[in-house]
C-alpha positions as CSV (number, residue, x, y, z in Angstrom):
1,X,4.9,-9.3,-10.3
2,X,5.3,-5.7,-11.5
3,X,2.3,-5.6,-13.2
4,X,0.5,-7.2,-10.4
5,X,1.7,-4.5,-7.9
6,X,0.8,-1.5,-10.1
7,X,-2.6,-3.2,-10.9
8,X,-3.7,-3.7,-7.4
9,X,-2.2,-0.2,-6.1
10,X,-3.6,1.8,-8.9
11,X,-7.0,0.2,-8.8
12,X,-7.1,0.5,-5.1
13,X,-6.0,4.2,-4.9
14,X,-7.8,5.3,-8.1
15,X,-11.4,3.5,-7.1
16,X,-11.3,4.5,-3.5
17,X,-11.0,8.2,-4.6
18,X,-13.9,7.9,-7.0
19,X,-16.0,5.6,-5.0
20,X,-15.6,7.8,-1.5
21,X,-18.3,10.0,-0.6
22,X,-17.5,13.8,-1.0
23,X,-16.2,15.2,2.0
24,X,-15.0,18.7,3.4
25,X,-11.4,19.2,4.1
26,X,-10.9,17.5,7.6
27,X,-7.6,17.9,9.3
28,X,-6.6,14.0,10.0
29,X,-3.8,12.8,11.8
30,X,-1.0,11.4,9.5
31,X,-0.2,7.7,9.4
32,X,2.4,6.6,11.8
33,X,5.8,7.0,10.3
34,X,9.1,5.7,11.3
35,X,12.5,7.8,11.2
36,X,14.4,7.0,8.1
37,X,18.1,6.0,8.5
38,X,20.5,8.1,6.5
39,X,22.0,4.5,4.9
40,X,20.0,3.4,1.8
41,X,18.0,0.4,2.7
42,X,17.9,-2.8,0.5
43,X,14.8,-3.8,-1.7
44,X,13.9,-6.7,0.8
45,X,13.9,-4.1,3.8
46,X,11.7,-1.8,1.7
47,X,9.3,-5.0,0.7
48,X,9.1,-5.6,4.6
49,X,8.2,-1.9,4.8
50,X,5.3,-2.4,2.4
51,X,4.4,-5.5,3.9
52,X,4.1,-4.0,7.4
53,X,2.0,-1.0,5.9
54,X,-0.4,-3.3,4.2
55,X,-0.5,-5.3,7.9
56,X,-1.2,-2.0,9.7
57,X,-4.2,-1.2,7.1
58,X,-5.7,-4.6,7.8
59,X,-5.3,-4.3,11.3
60,X,-6.7,-0.7,11.9
61,X,-9.4,-1.2,8.9
62,X,-12.6,-0.9,11.1
63,X,-11.4,2.2,13.1
64,X,-10.3,4.2,9.7
65,X,-12.6,6.5,7.9
66,X,-12.8,5.9,4.0
67,X,-10.5,9.1,3.7
68,X,-7.9,7.6,6.0
69,X,-8.3,4.2,4.3
70,X,-7.9,6.0,1.0
71,X,-4.7,8.0,2.2
72,X,-3.1,4.6,3.3
73,X,-3.9,3.1,0.2
74,X,-2.2,6.1,-1.6
75,X,1.0,5.6,0.7
76,X,1.2,2.0,-0.1
77,X,0.7,2.8,-3.9
78,X,3.7,5.3,-3.5
79,X,6.0,2.8,-1.7
80,X,5.4,-0.2,-4.3
81,X,6.3,2.4,-7.0
82,X,9.4,3.4,-5.2
83,X,9.9,-0.5,-4.7
84,X,9.4,-1.5,-8.4
85,X,11.8,1.2,-9.4
86,X,14.6,0.1,-6.8
87,X,14.3,-3.6,-8.2
88,X,14.5,-2.9,-11.8
89,X,18.3,-3.6,-12.0
90,X,18.8,-5.8,-9.1
91,X,19.7,-9.5,-9.7
92,X,16.7,-12.2,-10.3
93,X,17.3,-13.8,-6.8
94,X,17.0,-10.8,-5.0
95,X,13.8,-9.8,-7.0
96,X,12.8,-13.2,-6.0
97,X,13.1,-12.5,-2.4
98,X,11.2,-9.3,-2.9
99,X,8.4,-11.1,-4.3
100,X,8.3,-13.7,-1.7
101,X,8.0,-11.0,0.9
102,X,5.2,-9.2,-1.1
103,X,3.0,-11.9,-2.6
104,X,1.0,-12.8,0.5
105,X,0.5,-9.1,1.4
106,X,-0.5,-8.2,-2.0
107,X,-3.4,-10.8,-1.8
108,X,-4.1,-9.3,1.5
109,X,-4.2,-5.8,-0.2
110,X,-6.4,-7.2,-2.9
111,X,-9.0,-8.2,-0.3
112,X,-8.8,-5.1,1.5
113,X,-9.6,-3.3,-1.9
114,X,-12.5,-5.6,-2.4
115,X,-13.7,-4.8,1.2
116,X,-13.7,-1.0,0.4
117,X,-15.4,-1.4,-2.9
118,X,-18.2,-3.3,-1.0
119,X,-18.8,-0.5,1.3
120,X,-22.0,1.4,0.3
121,X,-21.8,5.3,-0.3
122,X,-22.9,7.3,2.8
C-alpha cells in the first residue's frame, strides 16, 4: 500500500507540473482548509482527511484550472507522505484500517490523474 500511495501521488504531482501549460504567476485562492485541533490526530482520522481531499478534488474537477488541480494534487501528495510516516510504527490492524479507508480513494485519485493527463495542452 505504501508503494501505491507514493507512486500515485508522485506521478500525479510530477507529471501535472511538467504537462501543464506555462502560466504567469497568478494569485489563486488557497484550497479550503479546516482548523487543526491541538490534539494529535490518529492515522485513521488523517486517512479520512486524505479521502475527503480526494473527494473534494473529484467534485470540483470541472471548475478548477490545471494550476489549481496541480495544487490540490500536491496537497494530497504531502498528506499521503505525512500519513505514511505516521503509520510506519503502528500495529498492523491499525494500518489495515488506514488502508481500508484509502484504497477506494486512491483508485479514484488514479482516475483523476489519468483524466488530467488526457487534457490536451492549451
